[in-house]
N, C-alpha and C positions, 0 to 999 in steps of 0.2 A: 565553385561559384556561390553555392548556397551558404557555406560557412563564412565566406567573405562578406556576404550581404548581412548575415546576422551580426558580425563584428561591427560593421558600419552602423547598423541600427542601434546596437548597444552604445556606441560612441555618441550617437545623436541623443539618445536618452540621457546619458551622463551629462552632455553639454546642456541639454534642456534643464536638468536638475540643478546644475550650477547656476544657470541664468536665473531660474526661479528663486534659488536660494539668495542670490544677490538682492533681488527686489524685496523678498521677505525680510532679510536681515536689515536692509536699509530702512524699511518701515519700522522694524523693531528698534533700531537705533534712534529713530525719530521719536518714538514713544518713551523709550527708557532713558536715553542719554539726554536728549533735548538741547545739547550744547554742541555746536559744530567743532569746537576745539578738541573735544574728547572722542570724536567719531573714529579717528585713526587708532587711538589706543584700544577702544573696545573692539574694533574690527580685527586688529592684529591678535588680540586676546582670543577672540572667537576662533580664528583660523589656527592659532597655536594649539588650542584644545582639540580642534579637528585633527591636526597633525598627530597629537599624542594618542588620540583614540584610534586613528588609522594605524599607527605603529603597533599598538597593542593588538588590534584586531587582525591586521593583514601583514604586519612586518613593515620595515622601513621602505617607504616608496622610492623606487629607483627609476621609474619612468619619467622622462623629461616632460611628457605631455601632462602628467599629474602635477608636477611642479609649475609648469606654465599655466595650466588651468587654475590652480590655486592662487597663483600670483595675480592673474587677471581678475579672478573673483574678489580678491582682497582689494584691489584697486577700484574696481567698479562699485563694490559695496561702500567703500570709503567715500567716493565722490557722490554717490546717490544719497548716502546718509548726511553728508555735509550740506548738500543742496537742500534737502528737506529741513534740516535743522536751521539753516540760515534763513530759509523762507519764514519759519516760525519766529526766529529771533528778530526779524525786521518788522514784524507787525507792530502797530502802534499800541501803546499801553494806555488804556482808558483811565482817566483820572476822574473819579467821582467827586462832584462838588466844586470842580475847578471852573473858574470864569472863562467863558469862551470869547466874550467881547468886552475888552477893557475900555473901549472908547465911550460907551454908554454910561453916563453918571447915575442913571436910575436903577442900575443893577447893583444890588448890595454886595 
């Protein structure tokens, strides 16, 4: 019973690490990429390098849970990154020196 409890705790820690990684990666995409169209490319690249490092360190991953968790992490990171980047892209661009009221003839 105790070893099963340790395994479940390790699974929860791994799940928490992946969720935290999704949010941190999405914020990183927001600062580095700043374009919503490129979020998928950068996310897949990040997860590809994670896969390569995993293969070097621990061998080819054969667990379905690893593949599923990585796929979900990739999807969540992409959607969060695109949401943050779109929010920034939709902000108004301030134009310095532009006329705001063209109806008033006294404004030069």
